[in-house]
C-alpha angles and dihedrals in degrees: 000000000000120000118256107254092217092063101027097083100038117136124254090258089065093052092044089057091048090050094047093050092046093049094048101036100029129235098267142033106236119234109260139154091269092044107031094168098053110192139162123319112258104175124224126214094268093052092049092049092048093052093048093045091050089053092045090241129142113247097187092112090057105032124033129215090270092058092252127127114262117226088267091049091048089052090054092050091044090054092051090049091047091051090049092050094048094049093044100041104032111018103038096053089055096054119102131212121227096270095046091049090049092051093048091048095051093043091052091045090053094045096045098037094203116219094205129072114266118233114272121248102241095186121114136224121003093354091058094066104111128131112207 
């Protein structure tokens, strides 16, 4: 994937705010009865203000006096939404579960017929079970 040009050249202050919000709020909303879909954390104004107040930081660059995101705050939220969309729409569909990965591995092994030894699985117990 190519980086999004809008976010690629943001200053360190931008990334520091992303990191702070992610560390304090988490990256995802856990699946629960009230939120059965879960999903990635996209903070609202109240959450941003709460994090900054708890850290004794000024949030005026992110939230204005009318409790609306400033352009800089909107950019932060836009990045978090973009990251959520990329992970949900492009990355997640390309992930494999254990059985699918095993099938792909053995199909490729059969098709390619490697002439070199494959790396050994050095895991133990249940994870070690693998017939090459």
